[in-house]
CHARMM internal coordinates of N, CA and C (Angstrom, degrees):
IC EDIT
DIST 1 N 1 CA 1.4460
DIST 1 CA 1 C 1.5241
ANGL 1 N 1 CA 1 C 109.44
DIST 1 C 2 N 1.3335
ANGL 1 CA 1 C 2 N 116.55
DIHE 1 N 1 CA 1 C 2 N 129.70
DIST 2 N 2 CA 1.4608
ANGL 1 C 2 N 2 CA 121.94
DIHE 1 CA 1 C 2 N 2 CA -179.08
DIST 2 CA 2 C 1.5236
ANGL 2 N 2 CA 2 C 109.44
DIHE 1 C 2 N 2 CA 2 C -104.90
DIST 2 C 3 N 1.3233
ANGL 2 CA 2 C 3 N 116.32
DIHE 2 N 2 CA 2 C 3 N 130.38
DIST 3 N 3 CA 1.4567
ANGL 2 C 3 N 3 CA 120.85
DIHE 2 CA 2 C 3 N 3 CA 178.33
DIST 3 CA 3 C 1.5214
ANGL 3 N 3 CA 3 C 109.65
DIHE 2 C 3 N 3 CA 3 C -86.47
DIST 3 C 4 N 1.3031
ANGL 3 CA 3 C 4 N 116.90
DIHE 3 N 3 CA 3 C 4 N 141.98
DIST 4 N 4 CA 1.4598
ANGL 3 C 4 N 4 CA 122.24
DIHE 3 CA 3 C 4 N 4 CA 178.86
DIST 4 CA 4 C 1.5253
ANGL 4 N 4 CA 4 C 108.92
DIHE 3 C 4 N 4 CA 4 C -97.22
DIST 4 C 5 N 1.3295
ANGL 4 CA 4 C 5 N 115.53
DIHE 4 N 4 CA 4 C 5 N 127.31
DIST 5 N 5 CA 1.4578
ANGL 4 C 5 N 5 CA 121.42
DIHE 4 CA 4 C 5 N 5 CA 176.60
DIST 5 CA 5 C 1.5286
ANGL 5 N 5 CA 5 C 108.28
DIHE 4 C 5 N 5 CA 5 C -97.57
DIST 5 C 6 N 1.3329
ANGL 5 CA 5 C 6 N 116.77
DIHE 5 N 5 CA 5 C 6 N 130.77
DIST 6 N 6 CA 1.4546
ANGL 5 C 6 N 6 CA 121.91
DIHE 5 CA 5 C 6 N 6 CA -175.81
DIST 6 CA 6 C 1.5242
ANGL 6 N 6 CA 6 C 107.83
DIHE 5 C 6 N 6 CA 6 C -142.28
DIST 6 C 7 N 1.3447
ANGL 6 CA 6 C 7 N 117.94
DIHE 6 N 6 CA 6 C 7 N 124.73
DIST 7 N 7 CA 1.4587
ANGL 6 C 7 N 7 CA 120.09
DIHE 6 CA 6 C 7 N 7 CA -175.60
DIST 7 CA 7 C 1.5290
ANGL 7 N 7 CA 7 C 110.46
DIHE 6 C 7 N 7 CA 7 C -151.08
DIST 7 C 8 N 1.3349
ANGL 7 CA 7 C 8 N 116.37
DIHE 7 N 7 CA 7 C 8 N 140.20
DIST 8 N 8 CA 1.4552
ANGL 7 C 8 N 8 CA 123.35
DIHE 7 CA 7 C 8 N 8 CA 174.27
DIST 8 CA 8 C 1.5247
ANGL 8 N 8 CA 8 C 109.29
DIHE 7 C 8 N 8 CA 8 C -117.59
DIST 8 C 9 N 1.3307
ANGL 8 CA 8 C 9 N 116.68
DIHE 8 N 8 CA 8 C 9 N 143.35
DIST 9 N 9 CA 1.4610
ANGL 8 C 9 N 9 CA 122.81
DIHE 8 CA 8 C 9 N 9 CA 173.94
DIST 9 CA 9 C 1.5196
ANGL 9 N 9 CA 9 C 107.66
DIHE 8 C 9 N 9 CA 9 C -133.94
DIST 9 C 10 N 1.3247
ANGL 9 CA 9 C 10 N 118.09
DIHE 9 N 9 CA 9 C 10 N 148.47
DIST 10 N 10 CA 1.4525
ANGL 9 C 10 N 10 CA 119.88
DIHE 9 CA 9 C 10 N 10 CA 177.93
DIST 10 CA 10 C 1.5145
ANGL 10 N 10 CA 10 C 111.95
DIHE 9 C 10 N 10 CA 10 C -161.82
DIST 10 C 11 N 1.3382
ANGL 10 CA 10 C 11 N 114.72
DIHE 10 N 10 CA 10 C 11 N 158.68
DIST 11 N 11 CA 1.4624
ANGL 10 C 11 N 11 CA 120.90
DIHE 10 CA 10 C 11 N 11 CA 178.98
DIST 11 CA 11 C 1.5217
ANGL 11 N 11 CA 11 C 108.14
DIHE 10 C 11 N 11 CA 11 C -153.02
DIST 11 C 12 N 1.3375
ANGL 11 CA 11 C 12 N 116.89
DIHE 11 N 11 CA 11 C 12 N 137.74
DIST 12 N 12 CA 1.4578
ANGL 11 C 12 N 12 CA 122.93
DIHE 11 CA 11 C 12 N 12 CA 175.13
DIST 12 CA 12 C 1.5223
ANGL 12 N 12 CA 12 C 107.73
DIHE 11 C 12 N 12 CA 12 C -128.68
DIST 12 C 13 N 1.3385
ANGL 12 CA 12 C 13 N 116.35
DIHE 12 N 12 CA 12 C 13 N 132.60
DIST 13 N 13 CA 1.4605
ANGL 12 C 13 N 13 CA 121.97
DIHE 12 CA 12 C 13 N 13 CA -179.44
DIST 13 CA 13 C 1.5267
ANGL 13 N 13 CA 13 C 109.21
DIHE 12 C 13 N 13 CA 13 C -131.92
DIST 13 C 14 N 1.3205
ANGL 13 CA 13 C 14 N 117.40
DIHE 13 N 13 CA 13 C 14 N 136.02
DIST 14 N 14 CA 1.4659
ANGL 13 C 14 N 14 CA 122.73
DIHE 13 CA 13 C 14 N 14 CA 175.31
DIST 14 CA 14 C 1.5228
ANGL 14 N 14 CA 14 C 108.38
DIHE 13 C 14 N 14 CA 14 C -133.59
DIST 14 C 15 N 1.3397
ANGL 14 CA 14 C 15 N 116.17
DIHE 14 N 14 CA 14 C 15 N 134.63
DIST 15 N 15 CA 1.4660
ANGL 14 C 15 N 15 CA 120.98
DIHE 14 CA 14 C 15 N 15 CA 178.74
DIST 15 CA 15 C 1.5230
ANGL 15 N 15 CA 15 C 109.40
DIHE 14 C 15 N 15 CA 15 C -134.41
DIST 15 C 16 N 1.3191
ANGL 15 CA 15 C 16 N 115.27
DIHE 15 N 15 CA 15 C 16 N 158.56
DIST 16 N 16 CA 1.4577
ANGL 15 C 16 N 16 CA 121.79
DIHE 15 CA 15 C 16 N 16 CA 174.62
DIST 16 CA 16 C 1.5225
ANGL 16 N 16 CA 16 C 107.92
DIHE 15 C 16 N 16 CA 16 C -141.33
DIST 16 C 17 N 1.3242
ANGL 16 CA 16 C 17 N 116.04
DIHE 16 N 16 CA 16 C 17 N 153.00
DIST 17 N 17 CA 1.4586
ANGL 16 C 17 N 17 CA 119.33
DIHE 16 CA 16 C 17 N 17 CA -177.04
DIST 17 CA 17 C 1.5149
ANGL 17 N 17 CA 17 C 111.91
DIHE 16 C 17 N 17 CA 17 C -152.03
DIST 17 C 18 N 1.3026
ANGL 17 CA 17 C 18 N 115.53
DIHE 17 N 17 CA 17 C 18 N -164.13
DIST 18 N 18 CA 1.4543
ANGL 17 C 18 N 18 CA 120.93
DIHE 17 CA 17 C 18 N 18 CA -177.80
DIST 18 CA 18 C 1.5243
ANGL 18 N 18 CA 18 C 111.58
DIHE 17 C 18 N 18 CA 18 C -72.64
DIST 18 C 19 N 1.3380
ANGL 18 CA 18 C 19 N 116.37
DIHE 18 N 18 CA 18 C 19 N 163.53
DIST 19 N 19 CA 1.4653
ANGL 18 C 19 N 19 CA 124.26
DIHE 18 CA 18 C 19 N 19 CA 179.63
DIST 19 CA 19 C 1.5231
ANGL 19 N 19 CA 19 C 112.57
DIHE 18 C 19 N 19 CA 19 C 58.15
DIST 19 C 20 N 1.3284
ANGL 19 CA 19 C 20 N 117.57
DIHE 19 N 19 CA 19 C 20 N 33.34
DIST 20 N 20 CA 1.4547
ANGL 19 C 20 N 20 CA 121.34
DIHE 19 CA 19 C 20 N 20 CA 176.35
DIST 20 CA 20 C 1.5141
ANGL 20 N 20 CA 20 C 114.16
DIHE 19 C 20 N 20 CA 20 C 69.98
DIST 20 C 21 N 1.3080
ANGL 20 CA 20 C 21 N 118.01
DIHE 20 N 20 CA 20 C 21 N 28.54
DIST 21 N 21 CA 1.4626
ANGL 20 C 21 N 21 CA 122.13
DIHE 20 CA 20 C 21 N 21 CA -179.04
DIST 21 CA 21 C 1.5253
ANGL 21 N 21 CA 21 C 110.61
DIHE 20 C 21 N 21 CA 21 C -80.19
DIST 21 C 22 N 1.3335
ANGL 21 CA 21 C 22 N 115.85
DIHE 21 N 21 CA 21 C 22 N 131.02
DIST 22 N 22 CA 1.4633
ANGL 21 C 22 N 22 CA 123.22
DIHE 21 CA 21 C 22 N 22 CA 176.50
DIST 22 CA 22 C 1.5193
ANGL 22 N 22 CA 22 C 107.80
DIHE 21 C 22 N 22 CA 22 C -135.38
DIST 22 C 23 N 1.3161
ANGL 22 CA 22 C 23 N 116.74
DIHE 22 N 22 CA 22 C 23 N 138.92
DIST 23 N 23 CA 1.4533
ANGL 22 C 23 N 23 CA 121.80
DIHE 22 CA 22 C 23 N 23 CA 178.92
DIST 23 CA 23 C 1.5256
ANGL 23 N 23 CA 23 C 109.27
DIHE 22 C 23 N 23 CA 23 C -142.68
DIST 23 C 24 N 1.3337
ANGL 23 CA 23 C 24 N 116.59
DIHE 23 N 23 CA 23 C 24 N 138.44
DIST 24 N 24 CA 1.4642
ANGL 23 C 24 N 24 CA 122.51
DIHE 23 CA 23 C 24 N 24 CA 176.87
DIST 24 CA 24 C 1.5192
ANGL 24 N 24 CA 24 C 108.70
DIHE 23 C 24 N 24 CA 24 C -137.32
DIST 24 C 25 N 1.3158
ANGL 24 CA 24 C 25 N 116.31
DIHE 24 N 24 CA 24 C 25 N 141.03
DIST 25 N 25 CA 1.4582
ANGL 24 C 25 N 25 CA 122.16
DIHE 24 CA 24 C 25 N 25 CA 177.01
DIST 25 CA 25 C 1.5215
ANGL 25 N 25 CA 25 C 109.25
DIHE 24 C 25 N 25 CA 25 C -137.50
DIST 25 C 26 N 1.3214
ANGL 25 CA 25 C 26 N 116.45
DIHE 25 N 25 CA 25 C 26 N 146.20
DIST 26 N 26 CA 1.4615
ANGL 25 C 26 N 26 CA 121.83
DIHE 25 CA 25 C 26 N 26 CA 175.09
DIST 26 CA 26 C 1.5240
ANGL 26 N 26 CA 26 C 108.50
DIHE 25 C 26 N 26 CA 26 C -141.96
DIST 26 C 27 N 1.3142
ANGL 26 CA 26 C 27 N 115.81
DIHE 26 N 26 CA 26 C 27 N 135.08
DIST 27 N 27 CA 1.4666
ANGL 26 C 27 N 27 CA 122.46
DIHE 26 CA 26 C 27 N 27 CA 178.62
DIST 27 CA 27 C 1.5248
ANGL 27 N 27 CA 27 C 107.94
DIHE 26 C 27 N 27 CA 27 C -131.62
DIST 27 C 28 N 1.3107
ANGL 27 CA 27 C 28 N 115.83
DIHE 27 N 27 CA 27 C 28 N 140.73
DIST 28 N 28 CA 1.4602
ANGL 27 C 28 N 28 CA 120.21
DIHE 27 CA 27 C 28 N 28 CA 177.36
DIST 28 CA 28 C 1.5256
ANGL 28 N 28 CA 28 C 108.35
DIHE 27 C 28 N 28 CA 28 C -143.05
DIST 28 C 29 N 1.3159
ANGL 28 CA 28 C 29 N 115.65
DIHE 28 N 28 CA 28 C 29 N 144.78
DIST 29 N 29 CA 1.4681
ANGL 28 C 29 N 29 CA 121.29
DIHE 28 CA 28 C 29 N 29 CA 179.27
DIST 29 CA 29 C 1.5233
ANGL 29 N 29 CA 29 C 108.87
DIHE 28 C 29 N 29 CA 29 C -140.90
DIST 29 C 30 N 1.3013
ANGL 29 CA 29 C 30 N 114.85
DIHE 29 N 29 CA 29 C 30 N 144.09
DIST 30 N 30 CA 1.4645
ANGL 29 C 30 N 30 CA 121.98
DIHE 29 CA 29 C 30 N 30 CA 177.92
DIST 30 CA 30 C 1.5289
ANGL 30 N 30 CA 30 C 107.75
DIHE 29 C 30 N 30 CA 30 C -128.93
DIST 30 C 31 N 1.3133
ANGL 30 CA 30 C 31 N 115.16
DIHE 30 N 30 CA 30 C 31 N 129.45
DIST 31 N 31 CA 1.4662
ANGL 30 C 31 N 31 CA 120.83
DIHE 30 CA 30 C 31 N 31 CA 179.77
DIST 31 CA 31 C 1.5161
ANGL 31 N 31 CA 31 C 108.40
DIHE 30 C 31 N 31 CA 31 C -122.79
DIST 31 C 32 N 1.3338
ANGL 31 CA 31 C 32 N 115.92
DIHE 31 N 31 CA 31 C 32 N 128.97
DIST 32 N 32 CA 1.4508
ANGL 31 C 32 N 32 CA 120.66
DIHE 31 CA 31 C 32 N 32 CA 179.28
DIST 32 CA 32 C 1.5297
ANGL 32 N 32 CA 32 C 109.32
DIHE 31 C 32 N 32 CA 32 C -149.83
DIST 32 C 33 N 1.3090
ANGL 32 CA 32 C 33 N 116.67
DIHE 32 N 32 CA 32 C 33 N 120.95
DIST 33 N 33 CA 1.4731
ANGL 32 C 33 N 33 CA 123.06
DIHE 32 CA 32 C 33 N 33 CA 176.79
DIST 33 CA 33 C 1.5279
ANGL 33 N 33 CA 33 C 113.31
DIHE 32 C 33 N 33 CA 33 C 51.23
DIST 33 C 34 N 1.3262
ANGL 33 CA 33 C 34 N 116.96
DIHE 33 N 33 CA 33 C 34 N 45.91
DIST 34 N 34 CA 1.4601
ANGL 33 C 34 N 34 CA 121.09
DIHE 33 CA 33 C 34 N 34 CA 175.97
DIST 34 CA 34 C 1.5202
ANGL 34 N 34 CA 34 C 114.70
DIHE 33 C 34 N 34 CA 34 C 85.37
DIST 34 C 35 N 1.3282
ANGL 34 CA 34 C 35 N 119.18
DIHE 34 N 34 CA 34 C 35 N -4.45
DIST 35 N 35 CA 1.4634
ANGL 34 C 35 N 35 CA 122.81
DIHE 34 CA 34 C 35 N 35 CA 178.62
DIST 35 CA 35 C 1.5233
ANGL 35 N 35 CA 35 C 108.07
DIHE 34 C 35 N 35 CA 35 C -104.93
DIST 35 C 36 N 1.3429
ANGL 35 CA 35 C 36 N 116.15
DIHE 35 N 35 CA 35 C 36 N 131.91
DIST 36 N 36 CA 1.4568
ANGL 35 C 36 N 36 CA 120.30
DIHE 35 CA 35 C 36 N 36 CA 178.92
DIST 36 CA 36 C 1.5249
ANGL 36 N 36 CA 36 C 109.02
DIHE 35 C 36 N 36 CA 36 C -122.44
DIST 36 C 37 N 1.3325
ANGL 36 CA 36 C 37 N 116.31
DIHE 36 N 36 CA 36 C 37 N 126.52
DIST 37 N 37 CA 1.4579
ANGL 36 C 37 N 37 CA 122.61
DIHE 36 CA 36 C 37 N 37 CA 178.03
DIST 37 CA 37 C 1.5242
ANGL 37 N 37 CA 37 C 107.33
DIHE 36 C 37 N 37 CA 37 C -116.44
DIST 37 C 38 N 1.3315
ANGL 37 CA 37 C 38 N 116.79
DIHE 37 N 37 CA 37 C 38 N 130.69
DIST 38 N 38 CA 1.4584
ANGL 37 C 38 N 38 CA 120.79
DIHE 37 CA 37 C 38 N 38 CA -178.27
DIST 38 CA 38 C 1.5251
ANGL 38 N 38 CA 38 C 110.41
DIHE 37 C 38 N 38 CA 38 C -126.17
DIST 38 C 39 N 1.3190
ANGL 38 CA 38 C 39 N 115.84
DIHE 38 N 38 CA 38 C 39 N 156.19
DIST 39 N 39 CA 1.4568
ANGL 38 C 39 N 39 CA 122.39
DIHE 38 CA 38 C 39 N 39 CA 175.56
DIST 39 CA 39 C 1.5123
ANGL 39 N 39 CA 39 C 109.58
DIHE 38 C 39 N 39 CA 39 C -151.67
DIST 39 C 40 N 1.3154
ANGL 39 CA 39 C 40 N 116.23
DIHE 39 N 39 CA 39 C 40 N 151.45
DIST 40 N 40 CA 1.4559
ANGL 39 C 40 N 40 CA 119.35
DIHE 39 CA 39 C 40 N 40 CA 179.13
DIST 40 CA 40 C 1.5197
ANGL 40 N 40 CA 40 C 110.25
DIHE 39 C 40 N 40 CA 40 C -153.43
DIST 40 C 41 N 1.3377
ANGL 40 CA 40 C 41 N 115.27
DIHE 40 N 40 CA 40 C 41 N 161.79
DIST 41 N 41 CA 1.4523
ANGL 40 C 41 N 41 CA 122.21
DIHE 40 CA 40 C 41 N 41 CA 174.83
DIST 41 CA 41 C 1.5183
ANGL 41 N 41 CA 41 C 108.85
DIHE 40 C 41 N 41 CA 41 C -146.76
DIST 41 C 42 N 1.3433
ANGL 41 CA 41 C 42 N 115.11
DIHE 41 N 41 CA 41 C 42 N 153.36
DIST 42 N 42 CA 1.4583
ANGL 41 C 42 N 42 CA 120.45
DIHE 41 CA 41 C 42 N 42 CA 178.04
DIST 42 CA 42 C 1.5220
ANGL 42 N 42 CA 42 C 108.24
DIHE 41 C 42 N 42 CA 42 C -142.74
DIST 42 C 43 N 1.3366
ANGL 42 CA 42 C 43 N 115.65
DIHE 42 N 42 CA 42 C 43 N 136.06
DIST 43 N 43 CA 1.4551
ANGL 42 C 43 N 43 CA 122.85
DIHE 42 CA 42 C 43 N 43 CA 176.11
DIST 43 CA 43 C 1.5252
ANGL 43 N 43 CA 43 C 107.49
DIHE 42 C 43 N 43 CA 43 C -123.94
DIST 43 C 44 N 1.3429
ANGL 43 CA 43 C 44 N 116.38
DIHE 43 N 43 CA 43 C 44 N 133.72
DIST 44 N 44 CA 1.4662
ANGL 43 C 44 N 44 CA 120.69
DIHE 43 CA 43 C 44 N 44 CA 178.45
DIST 44 CA 44 C 1.5246
ANGL 44 N 44 CA 44 C 108.23
DIHE 43 C 44 N 44 CA 44 C -139.07
DIST 44 C 45 N 1.3321
ANGL 44 CA 44 C 45 N 116.43
DIHE 44 N 44 CA 44 C 45 N 133.49
DIST 45 N 45 CA 1.4581
ANGL 44 C 45 N 45 CA 121.51
DIHE 44 CA 44 C 45 N 45 CA 177.33
DIST 45 CA 45 C 1.5207
ANGL 45 N 45 CA 45 C 108.38
DIHE 44 C 45 N 45 CA 45 C -141.46
DIST 45 C 46 N 1.3342
ANGL 45 CA 45 C 46 N 115.13
DIHE 45 N 45 CA 45 C 46 N 135.92
DIST 46 N 46 CA 1.4602
ANGL 45 C 46 N 46 CA 120.46
DIHE 45 CA 45 C 46 N 46 CA 176.61
DIST 46 CA 46 C 1.5184
ANGL 46 N 46 CA 46 C 108.26
DIHE 45 C 46 N 46 CA 46 C -135.13
DIST 46 C 47 N 1.3192
ANGL 46 CA 46 C 47 N 117.15
DIHE 46 N 46 CA 46 C 47 N 120.94
DIST 47 N 47 CA 1.4603
ANGL 46 C 47 N 47 CA 121.46
DIHE 46 CA 46 C 47 N 47 CA 179.86
DIST 47 CA 47 C 1.5242
ANGL 47 N 47 CA 47 C 111.07
DIHE 46 C 47 N 47 CA 47 C -71.99
DIST 47 C 48 N 1.3122
ANGL 47 CA 47 C 48 N 117.84
DIHE 47 N 47 CA 47 C 48 N -35.42
DIST 48 N 48 CA 1.4615
ANGL 47 C 48 N 48 CA 121.41
DIHE 47 CA 47 C 48 N 48 CA -177.83
DIST 48 CA 48 C 1.5172
ANGL 48 N 48 CA 48 C 111.44
DIHE 47 C 48 N 48 CA 48 C 86.73
DIST 48 C 49 N 1.2929
ANGL 48 CA 48 C 49 N 117.21
DIHE 48 N 48 CA 48 C 49 N -166.88
DIST 49 N 49 CA 1.4466
ANGL 48 C 49 N 49 CA 121.16
DIHE 48 CA 48 C 49 N 49 CA -179.90
DIST 49 CA 49 C 1.5279
ANGL 49 N 49 CA 49 C 109.09
DIHE 48 C 49 N 49 CA 49 C -116.85
DIST 49 C 50 N 1.3346
ANGL 49 CA 49 C 50 N 115.86
DIHE 49 N 49 CA 49 C 50 N 158.44
DIST 50 N 50 CA 1.4622
ANGL 49 C 50 N 50 CA 121.09
DIHE 49 CA 49 C 50 N 50 CA 177.90
DIST 50 CA 50 C 1.5219
ANGL 50 N 50 CA 50 C 108.80
DIHE 49 C 50 N 50 CA 50 C -73.50
DIST 50 C 51 N 1.3477
ANGL 50 CA 50 C 51 N 116.14
DIHE 50 N 50 CA 50 C 51 N 126.65
DIST 51 N 51 CA 1.4573
ANGL 50 C 51 N 51 CA 120.38
DIHE 50 CA 50 C 51 N 51 CA -177.16
DIST 51 CA 51 C 1.5157
ANGL 51 N 51 CA 51 C 108.16
DIHE 50 C 51 N 51 CA 51 C -150.71
DIST 51 C 52 N 1.3106
ANGL 51 CA 51 C 52 N 116.74
DIHE 51 N 51 CA 51 C 52 N 132.50
DIST 52 N 52 CA 1.4539
ANGL 51 C 52 N 52 CA 121.73
DIHE 51 CA 51 C 52 N 52 CA 174.38
DIST 52 CA 52 C 1.5171
ANGL 52 N 52 CA 52 C 108.21
DIHE 51 C 52 N 52 CA 52 C -128.35
DIST 52 C 53 N 1.3048
ANGL 52 CA 52 C 53 N 116.09
DIHE 52 N 52 CA 52 C 53 N 124.78
DIST 53 N 53 CA 1.4633
ANGL 52 C 53 N 53 CA 121.13
DIHE 52 CA 52 C 53 N 53 CA -179.78
DIST 53 CA 53 C 1.5241
ANGL 53 N 53 CA 53 C 109.88
DIHE 52 C 53 N 53 CA 53 C -93.72
DIST 53 C 54 N 1.3156
ANGL 53 CA 53 C 54 N 116.26
DIHE 53 N 53 CA 53 C 54 N 142.44
DIST 54 N 54 CA 1.4733
ANGL 53 C 54 N 54 CA 122.09
DIHE 53 CA 53 C 54 N 54 CA 174.55
DIST 54 CA 54 C 1.5140
ANGL 54 N 54 CA 54 C 107.85
DIHE 53 C 54 N 54 CA 54 C -131.72
DIST 54 C 55 N 1.3218
ANGL 54 CA 54 C 55 N 115.28
DIHE 54 N 54 CA 54 C 55 N 148.60
DIST 55 N 55 CA 1.4756
ANGL 54 C 55 N 55 CA 119.16
DIHE 54 CA 54 C 55 N 55 CA 177.50
DIST 55 CA 55 C 1.5275
ANGL 55 N 55 CA 55 C 109.74
DIHE 54 C 55 N 55 CA 55 C -86.04
DIST 55 C 56 N 1.3287
ANGL 55 CA 55 C 56 N 116.98
DIHE 55 N 55 CA 55 C 56 N -172.28
DIST 56 N 56 CA 1.4628
ANGL 55 C 56 N 56 CA 121.56
DIHE 55 CA 55 C 56 N 56 CA -176.04
DIST 56 CA 56 C 1.5287
ANGL 56 N 56 CA 56 C 112.48
DIHE 55 C 56 N 56 CA 56 C -64.41
DIST 56 C 57 N 1.3429
ANGL 56 CA 56 C 57 N 116.22
DIHE 56 N 56 CA 56 C 57 N -22.25
DIST 57 N 57 CA 1.4671
ANGL 56 C 57 N 57 CA 120.37
DIHE 56 CA 56 C 57 N 57 CA -179.62
DIST 57 CA 57 C 1.5263
ANGL 57 N 57 CA 57 C 111.94
DIHE 56 C 57 N 57 CA 57 C -95.42
DIST 57 C 58 N 1.3170
ANGL 57 CA 57 C 58 N 117.91
DIHE 57 N 57 CA 57 C 58 N 5.04
DIST 58 N 58 CA 1.4534
ANGL 57 C 58 N 58 CA 121.90
DIHE 57 CA 57 C 58 N 58 CA 178.59
DIST 58 CA 58 C 1.5156
ANGL 58 N 58 CA 58 C 113.78
DIHE 57 C 58 N 58 CA 58 C 83.20
DIST 58 C 59 N 1.3321
ANGL 58 CA 58 C 59 N 117.83
DIHE 58 N 58 CA 58 C 59 N 12.94
DIST 59 N 59 CA 1.4639
ANGL 58 C 59 N 59 CA 121.52
DIHE 58 CA 58 C 59 N 59 CA 179.98
DIST 59 CA 59 C 1.5281
ANGL 59 N 59 CA 59 C 108.55
DIHE 58 C 59 N 59 CA 59 C -84.78
DIST 59 C 60 N 1.3388
ANGL 59 CA 59 C 60 N 114.97
DIHE 59 N 59 CA 59 C 60 N 132.31
DIST 60 N 60 CA 1.4611
ANGL 59 C 60 N 60 CA 120.79
DIHE 59 CA 59 C 60 N 60 CA 179.51
DIST 60 CA 60 C 1.4972
ANGL 60 N 60 CA 60 C 111.05
DIHE 59 C 60 N 60 CA 60 C -82.05
END
COOR INIT
IC SEED 1 N 1 CA 1 C
IC BUILD
């Protein structure tokens, strides 16, 4: 008689920071009978800061 091994693992992380920064990550893994399948995703967004450059003549 052969026993079947079956296991799930996962992790979700979300962070936020200055200048409108947002980050999310998700990882998942499945293990069954010696085979492991993994998947992940990551999202990152940063708004930045308000900045307008002008030259020596004041032109934007």
